[in-house]
C-alpha positions in Angstrom: -17.1 -3.3 9.3 -18.9 -0.8 7.0 -16.0 1.6 7.2 -13.6 -1.3 6.4 -15.7 -2.4 3.4 -15.5 1.2 2.0 -11.7 1.1 2.5 -11.3 -2.2 0.8 -13.4 -1.1 -2.2 -10.9 1.8 -2.7 -7.9 -0.5 -3.2 -9.3 -3.8 -4.4 -8.9 -4.4 -8.1 -11.6 -7.0 -8.3 -15.2 -6.5 -9.4 -16.4 -9.2 -7.0 -14.2 -8.7 -3.9 -14.4 -11.1 -1.0 -12.3 -10.8 2.0 -11.4 -12.3 5.4 -10.5 -10.1 8.4 -9.1 -10.4 11.9 -9.6 -7.5 14.3 -7.4 -6.1 17.1 -9.4 -3.3 18.7 -10.0 -1.0 15.7 -7.1 -2.3 13.6 -7.9 -5.0 11.0 -5.7 -7.5 9.2 -7.3 -8.2 5.9 -6.9 -10.6 3.0 -9.0 -10.0 -0.1 -9.5 -12.0 -3.3 -11.4 -12.2 -6.6 -14.6 -14.0 -5.5 -15.7 -15.0 -9.0 -12.3 -16.5 -9.9 -12.0 -18.4 -6.6 -15.6 -19.7 -6.9 -14.8 -21.0 -10.4 -11.7 -22.8 -9.0 -13.8 -24.4 -6.3 -16.4 -25.5 -8.8 -13.7 -26.9 -11.0 -12.9 -29.3 -8.1 -16.6 -30.3 -7.9 -17.4 -28.5 -4.7 -20.2 -26.0 -4.1 -18.8 -22.5 -3.3 -21.7 -21.8 -1.0 -20.8 -24.7 1.2 -17.1 -23.7 1.4 -15.5 -21.2 3.8 -12.4 -19.4 2.5 -9.7 -18.8 5.1 -6.3 -17.2 4.2 -3.3 -19.5 5.0 -1.7 -16.9 7.3 -4.8 -17.0 9.5 -4.4 -20.8 10.2 -0.6 -20.7 10.9 1.0 -20.2 14.3 1.3 -16.4 14.9 4.8 -15.0 15.2 6.5 -12.9 17.8 7.1 -9.2 17.5 9.1 -8.2 14.4 9.8 -9.6 10.9 9.8 -13.2 9.8 10.0 -15.0 6.4 7.5 -17.9 6.1 7.3 -20.8 3.6 3.7 -21.0 2.3 2.1 -23.8 0.4 2.7 -21.7 -2.7 5.6 -19.2 -2.5 7.2 -17.2 0.3 5.6 -14.6 2.5 7.2 -11.9 4.6 5.3 -11.0 7.7 5.4 -8.2 10.3 4.0 -9.1 13.8 3.1 -6.7 16.6 1.9 -8.2 19.9 0.6 -11.3 18.2 -1.2 -9.4 15.4 -0.2 -9.5 11.7 0.2 -5.9 10.7 1.8 -6.2 7.2 2.8 -8.9 4.7 4.2 -9.3 1.2 4.4 -12.4 -1.1 7.1 -13.6 -3.4 7.2 -16.7 -5.6 10.7 -17.5 -4.2 13.3 -16.2 -1.7 13.4 -12.4 -2.3 16.5 -10.6 -3.3 18.3 -8.7 -0.6 17.3 -5.2 -1.9 13.6 -6.2 -2.1 13.8 -7.5 1.5 15.4 -4.3 2.7 12.8 -2.2 0.9 10.0 -4.2 2.6 11.7 -3.7 6.0 11.9 0.1 5.3 8.2 0.4 4.2 7.0 -1.4 7.3 8.9 0.8 9.7 11.1 -2.0 10.9 14.9 -1.7 11.1 16.4 -1.8 7.6 18.5 -4.9 7.0 19.6 -6.5 3.8 20.2 -9.8 5.6 17.4 -12.2 4.8 16.3 -14.2 7.9 15.9 -17.9 8.0 12.9 -19.4 6.2 10.3 -20.6 8.8 7.5 -23.2 8.5 4.9 -22.3 11.2 2.6 -25.1 12.4 -0.9 -25.4 11.1 -3.8 -24.5 13.5 -7.0 -26.5 13.7 -9.0 -23.2 13.8 -8.2 -19.7 12.7 -6.9 -17.1 15.2 -9.5 -15.8 17.7 -11.6 -13.0 16.2 -11.5 -14.3 12.6 -14.4 -12.9 10.5 -15.3 -13.3 6.8 -17.3 -11.2 4.5 -20.4 -13.4 5.2 -23.1 -12.4 7.6 -23.7 -14.0 11.0 -26.7 -15.8 9.5 -24.6 -17.3 6.7 -22.1 -18.6 9.3 -25.0 -20.1 11.4 -26.4 -21.9 8.4 -23.2 -24.0 8.3 -24.4 -25.7 11.5 -26.3 -28.8 10.3 -28.4 -29.2 13.4 -29.5 -25.6 13.3 -30.4 -25.9 9.6 -32.4 -29.1 10.3 -34.4 -27.3 13.1 -35.1 -24.3 10.9 -36.2 -26.5 8.1 -38.8 -28.2 10.3 -40.1 -24.7 11.4 -40.3 -23.4 7.8 -42.1 -26.4 6.5 -45.2 -25.5 8.5 -46.0 -21.9 7.7 -49.5 -20.5 7.1 -50.7 -19.4 3.7 -50.3 -15.8 4.8 -46.6 -16.2 5.5 -46.1 -18.1 2.2 -47.8 -15.2 0.3 -45.7 -12.7 2.2 -42.5 -14.5 1.4 -43.4 -14.6 -2.3 -44.1 -10.8 -2.1 -40.7 -10.1 -0.5 -39.0 -12.4 -3.0 -40.5 -10.4 -5.9 -39.4 -7.2 -4.2 -35.8 -8.6 -3.7 -35.6 -9.5 -7.4 -36.5 -6.0 -8.4 -34.0 -4.5 -6.0 -31.3 -6.8 -7.3 -32.1 -5.8 -10.9 -31.9 -2.1 -9.9 -28.6 -2.7 -8.1 -27.2 -4.5 -11.2 -28.2 -1.6 -13.4 -26.6 0.9 -11.1 -23.4 -1.2 -11.0 -23.3 -1.4 -14.8 -23.8 2.4 -15.1 -21.1 3.2 -12.5 -18.5 0.6 -13.7 -16.6 3.1 -15.8 -16.5 5.7 -13.0 -15.4 3.1 -10.5 -12.6 1.9 -12.8 -11.4 5.5 -13.4 -11.5 6.1 -9.6 -9.4 3.0 -9.0 -6.8 4.1 -11.6 -6.7 7.6 -10.1 -6.1 6.1 -6.6 -3.3 3.9 -8.0 -1.7 6.8 -9.8 -1.8 8.9 -6.6 -0.3 6.1 -4.5 2.6 5.7 -7.1 3.2 9.5 -7.1 3.3 9.6 -3.3 5.8 6.7 -3.2 8.1 8.4 -5.7 7.9 11.7 -3.9 8.9 10.0 -0.6 12.0 8.6 -2.2 13.3 12.0 -3.4 16.0 13.1 -0.8 16.9 16.5 -2.4 14.9 19.4 -3.7 14.1 19.5 -7.3 16.9 20.8 -9.5 14.6 23.6 -10.8 14.2 24.8 -7.2 18.0 24.8 -6.7 18.5 26.7 -10.0 15.9 29.3 -9.0 17.5 29.8 -5.6 21.0 30.2 -7.2 19.6 32.8 -9.7 18.0 34.7 -6.8 21.4 34.9 -5.0 23.3 36.0 -8.1 20.8 38.5 -9.6 22.3 41.5 -7.7 25.8 40.9 -9.1 27.0 41.6 -12.7 28.0 38.0 -13.4 27.1 35.4 -16.0 26.4 31.8 -15.2 28.7 30.0 -17.7 28.4 26.4 -16.5 26.1 24.2 -14.3 26.8 20.7 -12.9 24.6 19.0 -10.3 24.8 15.4 -9.1 23.1 13.9 -6.1 23.4 16.8 -3.6 26.7 18.3 -5.0 26.4 21.5 -7.1 29.2 23.1 -9.1 28.8 26.1 -11.5 31.0 28.7 -13.1 30.7 32.5 -13.1 32.2 35.0 -15.5 32.2 38.8 -15.4 33.8 41.8 -17.1 34.7 43.1 -13.6 36.9 41.6 -11.0 35.0 38.8 -9.0 35.4 38.7 -5.3 34.8 35.0 -4.4 34.3 35.9 -0.7 31.1 37.8 -1.5 29.5 34.7 -3.2 30.8 32.3 -0.6 29.2 34.4 2.1 25.9 34.7 0.2 25.5 31.0 -0.4 26.7 30.0 3.1 23.9 32.2 4.6 21.2 30.4 2.7 20.0 27.2 4.5 19.8 25.3 1.2 23.6 25.3 0.7 26.6 24.3 2.9 30.3 23.6 2.6 30.7 26.4 0.0 34.1 26.8 -1.7 35.5 28.7 -4.7 38.3 28.4 -7.1 39.4 29.7 -10.5 39.6 28.0 -13.9 41.0 30.4 -16.4 38.7 33.5 -16.5 36.0 31.6 -14.6 35.2 31.6 -10.9 34.1 28.0 -10.1 31.7 27.7 -7.1 31.3 24.3 -5.4 28.8 23.4 -2.6 26.6 20.8 -1.1 22.8 20.9 -1.3 20.8 20.2 1.9 18.2 17.4 1.8 14.6 18.2 1.4 12.5 18.8 4.6 11.5 15.6 6.3 14.3 13.6 4.5 17.5 12.4 6.0 20.8 11.9 4.2 
């Protein structure tokens, strides 16, 4: 749980993060929310947030079978990925998502990519959350919701000796000082934590964009072309590159043997399907560029 709390603090945008979690071995399905904002909404409805337990809607709906499903929530639409009765991924939309967004969600979750949106389901409500549901509260906090246990503890606590009362006051004073120190540390580190959250978000965005690039950067392609041409007395007179297809023109004061250049580019793993033709005084080379390592076309 301590490791999970550190992980949540890295991606949660809220200052007061609360969360609910269900475990499957060492894998956790987590829903997090803004604790201050939700407590305010609870108070607006004239309830005491301390007496309320927050449970995500997905945790009290009938679990799905393996694969993807689209669920109608009390507010909006949720796409879910289930693996052996465990919710491994989800995404929320205000309404039925467009086909391209559904296909992107399928791809990012590792499921088979399909633009066909499945039928909208309305799973039944459960009387209790799935087995293993835990919240951010401590076991003591959960036990305090038991009225009989609270009554029994109250009777015991009403008859302490003077020594225990004084000890409790002493610890209370110490706790106040500790909370004051923690609040001061949180205020001093707020700017650092905000910058860290921004850096993590920028890193995630950069990694997502990098994973979508199928072909090498055009600068890398140009550098490789220059390397293959530098031993020949030719001039690069034109350059046209579009999504894996490269075409450029060569000019020279001497006769140009296209077979030399076709052979040189065919031998390089970055290029394939090399061909050549003439346009006036120019030799026009045309070829396909291989996808970047780890990418598929």
